[in-house]
Every structure is written in structure tokens, then in C-alpha cells.
Residue frames as qw, qx, qy, qz and C-alpha x, y, z in Angstrom:
[[0.776, 0.528, -0.108, 0.327, -116.28, 49.00, 59.44],
 [0.665, -0.583, -0.032, 0.467, -113.09, 49.28, 61.58],
 [0.424, -0.344, 0.243, 0.802, -111.08, 52.42, 60.89],
 [0.045, 0.146, 0.532, 0.833, -113.56, 53.72, 58.35],
 [0.442, 0.153, 0.222, -0.855, -117.10, 54.89, 57.73],
 [0.259, 0.231, 0.934, 0.084, -119.87, 52.40, 57.09],
 [0.325, 0.124, -0.245, -0.905, -122.26, 53.49, 54.36],
 [0.396, 0.274, 0.831, -0.279, -125.77, 52.10, 54.60],
 [0.315, 0.166, -0.469, -0.808, -127.65, 51.67, 51.34],
 [0.517, 0.214, 0.735, -0.382, -131.15, 50.25, 51.33],
 [0.231, 0.090, -0.672, -0.698, -132.81, 48.71, 48.28],
 [0.350, 0.335, 0.798, -0.359, -136.46, 47.81, 47.93],
 [0.028, 0.234, 0.649, 0.723, -139.38, 48.54, 45.64],
 [0.351, 0.294, 0.365, -0.811, -142.71, 50.35, 45.40],
 [0.042, -0.237, -0.840, -0.485, -145.74, 48.87, 43.67],
 [0.372, -0.110, 0.089, -0.917, -149.04, 50.72, 43.66],
 [0.070, 0.285, 0.942, -0.160, -152.22, 49.13, 44.97],
 [0.060, -0.568, -0.620, -0.538, -155.78, 49.86, 43.90],
 [0.381, -0.796, -0.455, 0.120, -156.56, 51.44, 47.27],
 [0.475, -0.199, -0.048, 0.856, -153.74, 53.99, 47.06],
 [0.090, 0.718, 0.327, -0.608, -154.96, 57.57, 47.15],
 [0.051, 0.516, -0.395, -0.759, -153.57, 58.64, 43.78],
 [0.241, 0.115, 0.901, 0.342, -155.15, 55.83, 41.73],
 [0.217, 0.727, 0.650, -0.028, -158.71, 57.28, 41.44],
 [0.015, -0.843, 0.020, 0.537, -157.29, 60.80, 41.12],
 [0.204, -0.340, 0.680, 0.617, -155.14, 59.68, 38.19],
 [0.246, 0.402, 0.846, 0.249, -158.13, 58.11, 36.48],
 [0.107, 0.854, 0.425, -0.280, -160.17, 61.28, 36.95],
 [0.091, -0.760, 0.253, 0.591, -157.38, 63.47, 35.58],
 [0.071, -0.422, 0.725, 0.540, -156.21, 61.40, 32.63],
 [0.017, -0.062, -0.945, -0.320, -158.90, 58.91, 31.64],
 [0.139, 0.534, 0.751, -0.364, -162.32, 60.32, 32.57],
 [0.271, 0.619, 0.515, 0.528, -162.66, 62.88, 29.77],
 [0.254, -0.813, -0.285, 0.440, -162.21, 65.89, 32.05],
 [0.425, 0.734, 0.106, 0.519, -161.59, 69.21, 30.25],
 [0.600, -0.426, -0.247, 0.631, -158.83, 70.98, 32.16],
 [0.042, 0.968, 0.060, -0.241, -158.23, 74.73, 32.46],
 [0.692, 0.614, -0.102, 0.367, -155.59, 76.08, 30.10],
 [0.661, -0.281, -0.191, 0.669, -152.16, 76.98, 31.50],
 [0.230, -0.040, 0.001, 0.972, -151.44, 80.64, 32.27],
 [0.284, 0.506, 0.475, -0.661, -155.18, 81.24, 32.52],
 [0.612, 0.608, 0.499, 0.082, -155.47, 80.73, 28.77],
 [0.060, 0.904, -0.190, -0.379, -153.09, 83.60, 27.97],
 [0.798, 0.182, 0.395, 0.417, -151.33, 83.03, 24.66],
 [0.097, -0.691, 0.224, 0.680, -148.92, 85.47, 23.08],
 [0.730, 0.622, 0.284, 0.026, -149.43, 86.07, 19.34],
 [0.295, -0.675, 0.439, 0.514, -146.39, 86.52, 17.15],
 [0.646, 0.638, -0.316, -0.277, -145.24, 86.52, 13.54],
 [0.988, -0.093, 0.098, 0.075, -143.49, 83.23, 12.75],
 [0.465, 0.701, -0.429, 0.330, -139.86, 84.34, 13.13],
 [0.795, -0.209, -0.499, 0.273, -137.82, 82.30, 15.60],
 [0.364, 0.124, -0.364, 0.848, -135.93, 85.20, 17.20],
 [0.339, -0.372, -0.019, -0.864, -139.12, 87.17, 17.85],
 [0.806, -0.352, -0.386, -0.279, -140.80, 84.13, 19.38],
 [0.681, -0.041, -0.511, 0.523, -137.78, 83.49, 21.61],
 [0.069, 0.253, -0.260, 0.929, -138.01, 87.02, 22.96],
 [0.583, -0.373, -0.169, -0.702, -141.69, 86.52, 23.76],
 [0.853, -0.267, -0.442, -0.076, -141.35, 83.21, 25.57],
 [0.469, 0.281, -0.551, 0.630, -138.38, 84.26, 27.71],
 [0.260, -0.374, 0.328, -0.828, -140.43, 86.21, 30.27],
 [0.835, -0.222, -0.061, -0.500, -143.12, 83.59, 30.77],
 [0.842, 0.106, -0.497, 0.181, -140.56, 80.79, 30.99],
 [0.285, 0.310, -0.542, 0.727, -138.66, 82.68, 33.68],
 [0.394, -0.278, 0.280, -0.830, -141.78, 83.64, 35.62],
 [0.821, -0.053, 0.149, -0.548, -144.01, 80.60, 35.19],
 [0.413, -0.293, 0.856, 0.109, -141.85, 77.79, 33.83],
 [0.463, 0.411, 0.759, 0.203, -144.15, 77.48, 30.81],
 [0.127, 0.470, -0.149, -0.861, -144.87, 79.68, 27.79],
 [0.521, 0.475, 0.706, 0.070, -147.45, 79.55, 25.00],
 [0.039, 0.453, -0.302, -0.838, -147.28, 81.29, 21.63],
 [0.649, 0.537, 0.518, -0.149, -149.84, 81.30, 18.83],
 [0.248, -0.282, 0.555, 0.742, -148.12, 81.36, 15.43],
 [0.549, 0.417, -0.136, -0.711, -149.93, 82.34, 12.24],
 [0.898, 0.248, -0.322, -0.171, -148.73, 79.01, 10.83],
 [0.879, -0.407, 0.159, 0.192, -146.54, 76.28, 12.32],
 [0.142, -0.759, 0.538, 0.338, -142.81, 76.74, 11.89],
 [0.783, 0.446, -0.426, -0.081, -141.07, 74.92, 9.09],
 [0.927, -0.247, -0.159, 0.235, -138.76, 72.20, 10.37],
 [0.567, 0.338, -0.173, 0.731, -135.76, 74.48, 9.83],
 [0.167, -0.625, 0.098, -0.756, -137.36, 77.33, 11.78],
 [0.822, -0.508, -0.131, -0.223, -138.49, 74.95, 14.52],
 [0.862, -0.072, -0.187, 0.465, -134.93, 73.69, 14.96],
 [0.304, 0.477, -0.129, 0.815, -133.64, 77.28, 14.87],
 [0.487, -0.671, -0.021, -0.559, -136.09, 78.23, 17.61],
 [0.913, -0.378, -0.142, 0.061, -134.93, 75.30, 19.71],
 [0.710, 0.217, -0.192, 0.642, -131.29, 76.29, 19.21],
 [0.037, -0.659, 0.108, -0.743, -132.10, 79.61, 20.85],
 [0.731, -0.583, 0.048, -0.352, -133.06, 77.72, 24.01],
 [0.570, -0.531, 0.626, 0.027, -130.18, 75.24, 24.03],
 [0.110, 0.364, -0.856, -0.351, -129.06, 72.06, 22.30],
 [0.829, 0.047, -0.113, -0.545, -131.65, 69.74, 20.78],
 [0.510, -0.312, 0.796, -0.095, -131.42, 66.13, 21.95],
 [0.360, 0.228, -0.758, -0.494, -131.28, 63.48, 19.23],
 [0.840, -0.051, 0.210, -0.498, -134.09, 60.92, 19.08],
 [0.124, 0.487, -0.858, -0.105, -132.23, 57.61, 19.23],
 [0.615, 0.022, 0.706, -0.350, -134.93, 55.08, 20.20],
 [0.061, -0.068, 0.844, 0.529, -135.20, 52.63, 17.26],
 [0.154, 0.504, 0.843, -0.104, -138.94, 52.22, 17.86],
 [0.150, 0.822, 0.314, -0.450, -139.68, 55.90, 17.09],
 [0.323, -0.302, 0.476, 0.760, -137.41, 56.39, 14.07],
 [0.215, 0.485, 0.710, 0.463, -140.32, 56.31, 11.57],
 [0.112, -0.901, -0.419, -0.014, -141.61, 59.44, 13.34],
 [0.463, -0.651, 0.085, 0.596, -138.30, 61.36, 13.46],
 [0.552, 0.761, 0.127, 0.316, -137.17, 64.11, 11.09],
 [0.225, 0.823, -0.308, 0.421, -133.80, 65.87, 11.09],
 [0.567, 0.138, -0.687, 0.433, -132.69, 63.59, 13.90],
 [0.115, -0.023, -0.565, 0.817, -134.20, 65.78, 16.63],
 [0.493, -0.025, 0.000, -0.870, -137.88, 66.42, 15.73],
 [0.118, 0.154, 0.975, -0.104, -140.32, 63.80, 16.96],
 [0.401, -0.126, -0.374, -0.826, -143.63, 63.83, 15.08],
 [0.233, 0.103, 0.831, -0.494, -146.31, 62.89, 17.60],
 [0.457, 0.020, -0.502, -0.734, -148.97, 61.49, 15.30],
 [0.662, -0.044, 0.539, -0.519, -152.08, 59.70, 16.47],
 [0.442, 0.355, -0.721, -0.398, -151.55, 56.39, 14.68],
 [0.347, -0.002, -0.933, 0.094, -152.35, 53.58, 17.09],
 [0.653, -0.567, -0.274, -0.420, -155.23, 52.48, 19.24],
 [0.604, -0.702, 0.320, -0.197, -154.49, 51.46, 22.83],
 [0.773, 0.372, -0.477, 0.190, -151.09, 49.74, 23.15],
 [0.777, -0.619, 0.022, 0.114, -149.00, 48.28, 25.95],
 [0.743, 0.230, 0.010, 0.628, -145.78, 49.07, 24.06],
 [0.319, -0.765, -0.178, 0.530, -144.32, 51.98, 26.05],
 [0.338, -0.221, 0.395, 0.825, -142.31, 53.21, 23.06],
 [0.025, 0.347, 0.663, 0.663, -145.47, 53.53, 20.94],
 [0.139, -0.661, -0.669, 0.309, -147.78, 55.01, 23.57],
 [0.052, -0.501, -0.007, 0.864, -147.00, 58.63, 22.56],
 [0.204, 0.139, -0.590, -0.768, -148.52, 57.75, 19.16],
 [0.248, -0.305, -0.911, -0.124, -151.57, 55.95, 20.56],
 [0.395, -0.650, -0.355, -0.544, -154.86, 56.64, 22.33],
 [0.656, -0.359, -0.530, 0.400, -153.39, 55.88, 25.74],
 [0.254, -0.957, 0.055, -0.127, -153.13, 58.49, 28.41],
 [0.631, 0.368, -0.441, 0.521, -149.54, 59.19, 29.46],
 [0.615, -0.658, -0.364, 0.239, -148.86, 59.24, 33.19],
 [0.067, -0.986, 0.129, -0.086, -147.29, 62.31, 34.77],
 [0.872, -0.103, 0.047, 0.477, -143.51, 62.44, 34.60],
 [0.046, -0.869, 0.297, 0.392, -140.45, 64.58, 34.22],
 [0.798, 0.569, -0.193, -0.044, -138.57, 63.94, 30.98],
 [0.591, 0.484, -0.556, 0.328, -135.48, 61.74, 31.27],
 [0.597, -0.699, 0.151, -0.363, -136.15, 61.02, 34.93],
 [0.960, -0.225, 0.064, 0.151, -133.73, 58.08, 35.04],
 [0.678, 0.473, -0.096, 0.555, -130.77, 60.07, 33.76],
 [0.458, -0.355, -0.244, 0.777, -128.30, 62.34, 35.52],
 [0.104, 0.818, 0.290, -0.486, -129.29, 66.01, 35.53],
 [0.068, -0.565, 0.447, 0.690, -126.83, 66.98, 32.78],
 [0.052, 0.016, 0.876, 0.479, -128.48, 64.47, 30.42],
 [0.169, 0.613, 0.737, -0.231, -132.07, 65.46, 31.18],
 [0.200, 0.587, 0.385, 0.683, -133.81, 67.96, 28.88],
 [0.081, -0.203, -0.361, 0.907, -134.24, 71.43, 30.31],
 [0.446, 0.329, 0.068, -0.830, -137.10, 72.31, 27.97],
 [0.386, 0.309, 0.852, 0.170, -139.77, 70.41, 26.07],
 [0.232, 0.349, -0.174, -0.891, -141.08, 72.28, 23.01],
 [0.369, 0.375, 0.850, 0.037, -144.39, 71.16, 21.48],
 [0.206, 0.323, -0.227, -0.896, -145.90, 72.68, 18.33],
 [0.580, 0.374, 0.671, -0.271, -149.28, 71.81, 16.85],
 [0.000, 0.152, -0.651, -0.744, -149.53, 71.13, 13.13],
 [0.503, -0.262, -0.556, -0.608, -153.02, 69.61, 13.35],
 [0.359, -0.314, 0.562, -0.676, -155.17, 69.35, 16.51],
 [0.016, -0.160, -0.987, -0.016, -157.25, 66.38, 15.36],
 [0.226, -0.541, -0.654, -0.478, -161.02, 66.28, 15.57],
 [0.508, -0.793, -0.318, -0.111, -161.32, 67.40, 19.21],
 [0.262, 0.678, -0.383, 0.570, -158.91, 69.95, 20.75],
 [0.519, -0.575, 0.397, -0.492, -159.91, 68.85, 24.26],
 [0.999, -0.043, 0.000, -0.007, -158.95, 65.25, 23.52],
 [0.835, 0.092, -0.100, 0.533, -155.37, 64.19, 24.30],
 [0.106, -0.969, 0.074, -0.210, -154.69, 67.35, 26.29],
 [0.587, 0.299, -0.492, 0.569, -151.09, 67.88, 27.35],
 [0.596, -0.748, -0.286, -0.059, -151.29, 68.00, 31.15],
 [0.368, 0.500, -0.396, 0.676, -149.05, 70.25, 33.26],
 [0.636, -0.726, -0.262, -0.019, -148.60, 70.33, 37.01],
 [0.094, 0.849, -0.365, 0.370, -146.19, 72.62, 38.82],
 [0.696, 0.040, -0.608, 0.381, -143.40, 70.93, 40.76],
 [0.010, 0.278, -0.424, 0.862, -143.59, 73.75, 43.30],
 [0.676, -0.257, -0.022, -0.690, -147.26, 72.93, 43.93],
 [0.877, -0.046, -0.477, -0.030, -146.41, 69.25, 44.28],
 [0.478, 0.191, -0.580, 0.631, -143.59, 69.96, 46.73],
 [0.253, -0.330, 0.271, -0.868, -145.87, 72.19, 48.81],
 [0.821, -0.227, -0.186, -0.489, -148.22, 69.23, 49.33],
 [0.818, 0.025, -0.518, 0.248, -145.45, 67.11, 50.85],
 [0.597, -0.798, -0.003, 0.088, -144.10, 67.27, 54.37],
 [0.058, 0.857, -0.511, 0.009, -140.52, 68.40, 54.95],
 [0.571, -0.357, 0.739, -0.021, -139.66, 64.87, 56.07],
 [0.807, 0.403, 0.432, -0.015, -141.13, 63.31, 52.93],
 [0.453, 0.872, -0.185, 0.013, -139.07, 65.67, 50.78],
 [0.220, -0.719, 0.658, -0.030, -135.91, 64.73, 52.68],
 [0.741, -0.055, 0.669, -0.021, -136.59, 61.01, 52.22],
 [0.735, 0.626, 0.258, 0.029, -137.14, 61.48, 48.48],
 [0.199, 0.921, -0.336, -0.011, -133.95, 63.55, 48.25],
 [0.217, -0.554, 0.804, 0.008, -131.93, 60.48, 49.21],
 [0.690, 0.181, 0.694, -0.096, -133.90, 57.94, 47.15],
 [0.296, 0.541, -0.478, -0.625, -133.38, 57.16, 43.46],
 [0.911, 0.251, -0.147, -0.293, -134.21, 54.54, 40.85],
 [0.672, -0.438, 0.585, 0.118, -132.21, 51.34, 41.31],
 [0.852, 0.473, 0.166, 0.153, -130.34, 51.02, 38.04],
 [0.511, -0.493, 0.328, 0.623, -126.88, 51.59, 36.63],
 [0.368, 0.175, -0.376, 0.832, -125.52, 54.05, 35.86],
 [0.164, -0.544, -0.638, 0.520, -126.99, 55.82, 38.85],
 [0.082, 0.676, 0.387, 0.622, -129.44, 58.60, 38.05],
 [0.083, -0.441, 0.254, -0.857, -130.59, 61.54, 40.13],
 [0.041, 0.230, 0.816, -0.529, -132.44, 61.29, 43.40],
 [0.088, 0.639, 0.748, 0.160, -136.21, 61.63, 43.09],
 [0.021, -0.978, -0.183, -0.096, -135.99, 65.22, 44.30],
 [0.614, 0.192, -0.160, 0.749, -132.98, 67.53, 44.17],
 [0.299, -0.898, -0.265, 0.185, -132.61, 70.27, 46.75],
 [0.552, -0.358, 0.136, 0.741, -130.29, 73.25, 46.91],
 [0.153, 0.311, 0.415, 0.841, -131.99, 75.42, 44.28],
 [0.259, -0.141, 0.125, -0.947, -134.75, 78.00, 44.66],
 [0.797, -0.056, 0.157, -0.581, -137.30, 75.18, 44.59],
 [0.630, -0.180, 0.754, 0.032, -137.20, 71.36, 44.65],
 [0.488, 0.456, -0.527, -0.525, -136.60, 69.71, 41.26],
 [0.819, -0.051, 0.518, -0.242, -138.10, 66.26, 40.70],
 [0.300, 0.382, -0.787, -0.381, -136.73, 63.45, 38.53],
 [0.373, 0.087, 0.853, -0.355, -139.64, 61.03, 38.60],
 [0.459, -0.002, -0.526, -0.716, -142.30, 59.34, 36.57],
 [0.733, -0.084, 0.403, -0.542, -145.42, 57.48, 37.59],
 [0.009, -0.268, 0.938, 0.220, -144.70, 53.80, 36.89],
 [0.714, -0.086, -0.297, -0.629, -148.42, 52.99, 36.92],
 [0.926, -0.283, 0.070, -0.240, -148.76, 49.33, 37.89],
 [0.776, 0.380, -0.409, 0.294, -145.13, 48.48, 37.18],
 [0.757, -0.536, -0.172, 0.333, -142.69, 47.89, 39.98],
 [0.180, 0.901, -0.235, 0.318, -140.40, 50.79, 40.89],
 [0.848, -0.196, -0.250, 0.424, -137.12, 49.45, 42.26],
 [0.019, -0.942, 0.107, -0.319, -135.37, 52.05, 44.39],
 [0.683, 0.013, -0.418, 0.598, -132.18, 52.67, 46.33],
 [0.320, -0.929, -0.092, -0.163, -132.06, 54.80, 49.46],
 [0.543, 0.535, -0.406, 0.504, -128.64, 56.25, 50.24],
 [0.166, -0.462, 0.565, -0.663, -129.28, 56.53, 53.98],
 [0.052, -0.019, -0.960, 0.275, -131.06, 54.48, 56.59],
 [0.558, 0.041, 0.081, -0.825, -134.70, 55.20, 55.76],
 [0.429, 0.036, 0.895, -0.120, -136.75, 52.04, 56.20],
 [0.073, 0.195, 0.793, 0.572, -138.80, 50.66, 53.27],
 [0.036, -0.707, -0.700, 0.092, -142.13, 51.66, 54.80],
 [0.124, -0.743, -0.096, 0.650, -140.99, 55.27, 55.13],
 [0.118, -0.271, 0.572, 0.765, -139.65, 55.42, 51.56],
 [0.028, 0.356, 0.849, 0.389, -142.75, 53.81, 50.06],
 [0.057, -0.769, -0.550, 0.320, -144.99, 56.14, 52.06],
 [0.102, -0.629, 0.145, 0.757, -143.06, 59.12, 50.68],
 [0.067, -0.030, 0.744, 0.664, -143.39, 57.81, 47.11],
 [0.016, -0.573, -0.814, -0.092, -147.11, 57.28, 47.64],
 [0.087, -0.778, -0.305, 0.542, -147.45, 60.81, 49.01],
 [0.117, -0.393, 0.430, 0.804, -145.59, 62.16, 45.98],
 [0.030, 0.246, 0.830, 0.499, -147.96, 60.40, 43.59],
 [0.070, -0.729, -0.660, 0.169, -150.97, 61.72, 45.50],
 [0.132, -0.697, -0.031, 0.704, -149.50, 65.23, 45.36],
 [0.131, -0.156, 0.627, 0.752, -148.94, 64.93, 41.60],
 [0.101, -0.359, -0.806, -0.459, -152.53, 63.91, 40.87],
 [0.045, -0.566, -0.571, 0.594, -154.27, 66.19, 43.36],
 [0.311, 0.840, 0.431, 0.105, -156.59, 68.79, 41.75],
 [0.185, -0.852, 0.117, 0.475, -154.87, 71.77, 40.17],
 [0.540, -0.050, 0.598, 0.590, -153.46, 70.54, 36.85],
 [0.358, 0.640, -0.094, -0.673, -153.74, 72.51, 33.61],
 [0.686, 0.212, 0.662, 0.215, -154.36, 71.10, 30.14],
 [0.008, 0.401, -0.411, -0.819, -153.27, 72.42, 26.74],
 [0.638, 0.545, 0.498, -0.218, -156.12, 72.49, 24.20],
 [0.438, -0.221, 0.531, 0.691, -154.24, 72.20, 20.94],
 [0.525, 0.786, 0.254, -0.208, -154.93, 74.23, 17.81],
 [0.763, 0.430, 0.138, 0.463, -152.91, 74.69, 14.66],
 [0.317, 0.705, -0.141, 0.619, -149.88, 76.94, 15.19],
 [0.569, -0.776, 0.120, -0.246, -150.00, 76.79, 18.99],
 [0.660, 0.331, -0.547, 0.396, -146.54, 76.23, 20.49],
 [0.649, -0.734, 0.035, -0.197, -145.88, 75.51, 24.15],
 [0.474, 0.481, -0.609, 0.416, -142.49, 75.46, 25.89],
 [0.795, -0.569, -0.147, -0.148, -142.28, 73.54, 29.19],
 [0.033, 0.691, -0.641, 0.331, -139.46, 73.90, 31.71],
 [0.808, -0.049, -0.584, -0.054, -138.69, 70.30, 32.67],
 [0.382, 0.053, -0.647, 0.658, -137.26, 71.42, 36.02],
 [0.207, -0.011, 0.333, -0.920, -140.49, 73.17, 37.02],
 [0.731, 0.100, 0.044, -0.674, -143.35, 71.06, 35.67],
 [0.439, 0.033, 0.896, 0.056, -144.41, 67.46, 35.42],
 [0.498, 0.306, -0.275, -0.763, -146.26, 66.71, 32.20],
 [0.394, 0.107, 0.913, -0.024, -148.48, 63.95, 30.85],
 [0.284, 0.038, -0.511, -0.810, -151.43, 63.49, 28.48],
 [0.641, 0.122, 0.476, -0.590, -155.10, 62.68, 28.74],
 [0.476, 0.151, 0.841, 0.207, -156.51, 59.77, 26.78],
 [0.365, 0.472, -0.170, -0.784, -157.90, 60.44, 23.31],
 [0.797, 0.338, 0.492, -0.085, -159.35, 58.78, 20.25],
 [0.333, -0.254, 0.596, 0.685, -157.33, 58.20, 17.10],
 [0.563, 0.666, 0.190, -0.451, -158.89, 59.77, 14.01],
 [0.716, 0.117, 0.537, 0.431, -157.93, 58.03, 10.78],
 [0.397, 0.770, 0.336, 0.370, -158.95, 61.01, 8.63],
 [0.030, 0.878, -0.122, 0.463, -157.68, 63.81, 10.88],
 [0.800, -0.272, -0.370, 0.386, -154.96, 62.49, 13.19],
 [0.296, -0.948, 0.062, 0.096, -153.53, 64.88, 15.72],
 [0.783, 0.333, -0.099, 0.516, -149.99, 65.97, 14.85],
 [0.324, -0.932, 0.138, 0.084, -147.62, 67.67, 17.26],
 [0.699, 0.482, -0.348, 0.398, -143.90, 68.18, 16.76],
 [0.673, -0.737, 0.001, 0.066, -141.56, 67.89, 19.72],
 [0.491, 0.596, -0.454, 0.445, -138.05, 69.05, 20.53],
 [0.753, -0.605, -0.169, 0.195, -136.19, 68.15, 23.70],
 [0.315, 0.809, -0.217, 0.447, -133.66, 70.84, 24.60],
 [0.747, -0.344, -0.315, 0.475, -130.73, 70.59, 27.00]]
């Protein structure tokens, strides 16, 4: 470009293949019935059900580990649950029309086991499907992504080790990648408008990922520099392998258990489960900015 700077932007896509390294690891983690170790070595802080006291308890573990677990005598009322969330930040409204039957007070999503296996992405949180590892709001700019995910168990269902909430540390994932792979991902993002964040953001104490496993769907991407498609796709494949490598933790839900996840420090997902008509699992969720 005469008299100016030429910006090179590459667009292409990634589609997983059956032979990719992460595919059998994902099946083993999410769909093979594996019982995972609990986060924090199973340590759960007990507390009377008062939002301010619980906030004080979770603060240390959130700062140190990026996840906190508290065992309440009984689940919070909806008002107390919202009050607890307000102590962490601003609750994000649930606006998806498909989930409105499961929403209370505009911000609480009731994760009820209601459906058998479904291909409808909007209904998969309420079905037997496993949920692939992801960061929440990965396609949005950082300011619009939740900082915290709060999950509280009202009823665990018939089997607490079914439909485990899976956690994997972003720091552990980043440590499994080469420096070059991290750099490539730091200049690659989903190809949609408005533009979201790059797959990994640098410049903080640790890399922060904005990414979800698209499973067999095509992931269209944009690279803001001159990385060739083979290099970008290799970095995405390495990221997926790092996400599903051994080392994940799984929450075994019981009534009154509440877990707070820092969305900038952990990927999360869910193992497959079976829907119980008589005793459906019921979690409540807040997304906090």
C-alpha cells in the first residue's frame, strides 16, 4: 500500500478430525463415566446461609485458586442467591428466548435435567448431553464476558457423580502449549461481527482464554497477522489437546453445595448424565460481570 501500512488479515477455518489427539481424550473425560477428583482436593468451607458471610469465605479461595466451594445448610432463597451474586459483581440477564421457561428473576437460570440427548445447543444444558469445555461468553469482548459463574445445588439427582461440572485450569492448559502456539492464538479470533477477543489474551499475570470446543462444527477464524492456516490450525489443535489432557476436576453435587468459578482462570464443562423423571438434578446459575 503506497504511503501507508498494509495490514494482512488471514481467514480460514478449523474442523476436527477423528484422528486428532483431543478426540479420544474428550470422550474419556466427558462421556465414559469417569469419576473425577473434586476441585481443591475436596475441601469445602461450611457456612451459615448468610450471603455476606459466604462472600467473606469464598474471597480467599477465589483469589488463590480461581474457584471456591461452600456447603450451605440449605440452598439460598432466590433473593439471597441474587444478593450473594451482587457481592461479586453485576448479574447478567438471561435473554435467550429458548431458556426463558427456566429463568427466574431475569438472572437465575434453573439447570434442570428435563431432556434426553438433544442436538439443540440452547437446550443441551437441560439434557443428558455432555457439555464440551469452554469459557463463558467466549465470542464476546472481554467487558461483556462473565467474570464469575456461580452454581448452587438444590437437588443433586439420583447420582452425584453423574453430570459432574468439569473444571480445568487455564494456567495448566497454557503450560502445555509452546510459546509460539500461545503467540499464534493471541492473534487469532472467531470470525464474526462484532469482533470478539482473541483466543488467548496476554499482558496479565497469566494467559486468559476466550474459547470453546466446537466439537464437530466448523470454527471459522481470523488471524490478525501473517500466520499461515496450517500453523493456526495446529495451534488450535494443540489447545484442544491441552484442554482435554489428564488433570481435570469434577464437582460432585449435593444439596446446598455452591461453587464459584473464575471465568478468566478456568474452563468448565459437564460430563454426560441420565435424566431422572422422579428426581431431576437442579442447579441454579448466576453469571456475574
